[in-house]
C-alpha positions in Angstrom: -33.7 -43.2 -33.5 -32.1 -40.8 -36.0 -31.5 -38.2 -33.2 -29.9 -40.8 -31.0 -27.5 -41.8 -33.7 -26.7 -38.1 -34.6 -26.1 -37.3 -30.9 -23.4 -40.1 -30.9 -21.9 -38.9 -34.2 -23.1 -41.9 -36.1 -24.6 -42.1 -39.6 -28.2 -43.1 -39.9 -27.8 -46.4 -41.8 -30.5 -49.0 -42.7 -28.8 -51.6 -40.5 -28.5 -49.3 -37.5 -32.1 -48.2 -37.8 -33.3 -51.8 -38.2 -31.4 -53.0 -35.2 -32.5 -50.1 -33.0 -36.1 -50.4 -34.1 -36.1 -54.1 -33.3 -34.4 -53.7 -29.9 -36.9 -50.9 -29.0 -39.7 -53.5 -29.0 -37.6 -56.5 -27.7 -37.0 -55.9 -24.0 -34.9 -59.0 -23.2 -31.2 -59.2 -24.0 -30.6 -61.0 -27.3 -27.6 -62.3 -29.3 -26.5 -60.9 -32.6 -27.7 -64.1 -34.1 -31.1 -63.6 -32.5 -31.3 -60.1 -33.9 -30.3 -61.4 -37.4 -33.0 -64.1 -37.3 -35.7 -61.7 -36.1 -34.8 -59.1 -38.8 -34.7 -61.8 -41.5 -38.4 -62.5 -40.7 -39.4 -58.9 -41.0 -38.2 -58.1 -44.5 -34.7 -57.1 -43.6 -33.1 -60.2 -45.1 -30.6 -57.9 -47.0 -28.8 -57.3 -43.7 -26.1 -59.9 -43.2 -25.1 -61.5 -39.9 -21.7 -59.9 -40.1 -23.4 -56.5 -40.5 -25.5 -57.2 -37.4 -22.3 -58.0 -35.4 -20.5 -54.8 -36.6 -23.6 -52.7 -36.0 -24.2 -54.1 -32.5 -20.5 -53.7 -31.6 -20.5 -50.0 -32.8 -23.8 -49.2 -31.0 -22.5 -50.8 -27.8 -19.2 -48.9 -28.1 -21.1 -45.7 -28.3 -23.3 -46.6 -25.3 -26.5 -46.9 -27.2 -26.7 -50.7 -26.5 -25.8 -52.5 -23.4 -23.5 -55.5 -24.0 -23.3 -58.3 -21.6 -21.2 -61.5 -21.8 -22.5 -64.4 -19.7 -20.5 -67.1 -18.0 -21.1 -69.2 -21.1 -19.2 -66.6 -23.2 -22.3 -65.7 -25.2 -22.8 -61.9 -25.8 -26.2 -60.4 -25.5 -27.3 -56.9 -26.5 -30.2 -54.7 -25.4 -31.1 -51.1 -25.8 -29.4 -49.0 -23.1 -32.5 -47.3 -21.7 -31.0 -47.0 -18.2 -33.4 -49.5 -16.8 -31.8 -51.6 -14.1 -32.5 -55.3 -14.5 -31.0 -58.6 -13.6 -31.6 -61.9 -15.4 -32.0 -65.7 -14.8 -30.3 -67.5 -17.7 -30.9 -71.1 -18.8 -27.6 -72.8 -19.5 -29.3 -75.3 -21.8 -31.4 -73.2 -24.2 -30.2 -69.7 -23.4 -33.5 -68.3 -22.4 -33.3 -65.2 -20.3 -36.0 -64.0 -17.9 -35.9 -60.8 -15.9 -35.6 -60.9 -12.1 -37.9 -58.5 -10.3 -36.2 -56.0 -8.1 -32.5 -55.7 -7.3 -31.1 -57.8 -4.5 -27.9 -55.9 -4.5 -28.8 -52.4 -3.5 -28.3 -53.1 0.2 -24.9 -54.7 -0.5 -23.9 -51.9 -2.8 -24.6 -49.3 -0.1 -22.7 -51.3 2.5 -19.7 -51.7 0.3 -19.8 -48.0 -0.6 -19.8 -47.1 3.1 -17.1 -49.5 4.2 -14.7 -49.0 1.3 -15.3 -45.4 0.3 -15.9 -46.4 -3.3 -18.5 -44.5 -5.3 -20.2 -47.5 -6.9 -21.4 -46.7 -10.3 -23.1 -50.0 -11.2 -23.1 -53.7 -11.1 -24.0 -56.8 -13.2 -25.7 -59.9 -11.8 -26.8 -63.0 -13.7 -28.1 -66.2 -12.2 -27.6 -69.5 -14.2 -29.7 -72.6 -14.1 -31.9 -74.9 -16.1 -35.3 -73.7 -17.1 -38.4 -75.9 -16.4 -38.8 -76.9 -20.1 -35.1 -78.0 -20.4 -35.2 -79.8 -17.0 -38.3 -81.7 -18.1 -36.6 -82.6 -21.4 -33.5 -83.8 -19.5 -35.6 -86.1 -17.4 -36.8 -87.9 -20.5 
């Protein structure tokens, strides 16, 4: 982690190391609040929520983290390890699950050919109600 920070001209701080170490093991996108809660349980209670917000914003600005804002306005972060993944998001509880494969590669190629654009990426998120929340809503 230290080399990654050094390569981006960032100091190696306790909060940056803690956030990066946590996100290395947590594959799904997570909110700053989620990072804070997880770190609080691991002996990093000295790191405040505002520090987590600032740290995540800085790491995203430097390209170390991927930042995505859903239709609900909630910001999620994950390590920018160049994996290509899309998610299904529950609008009730906020749970995110990865979608296998990418349904947009064919569309991306078609758009590139018809418009001449060199498409450099895309973002896709599906929204709905997860089975647990749907069951809870029935009751």
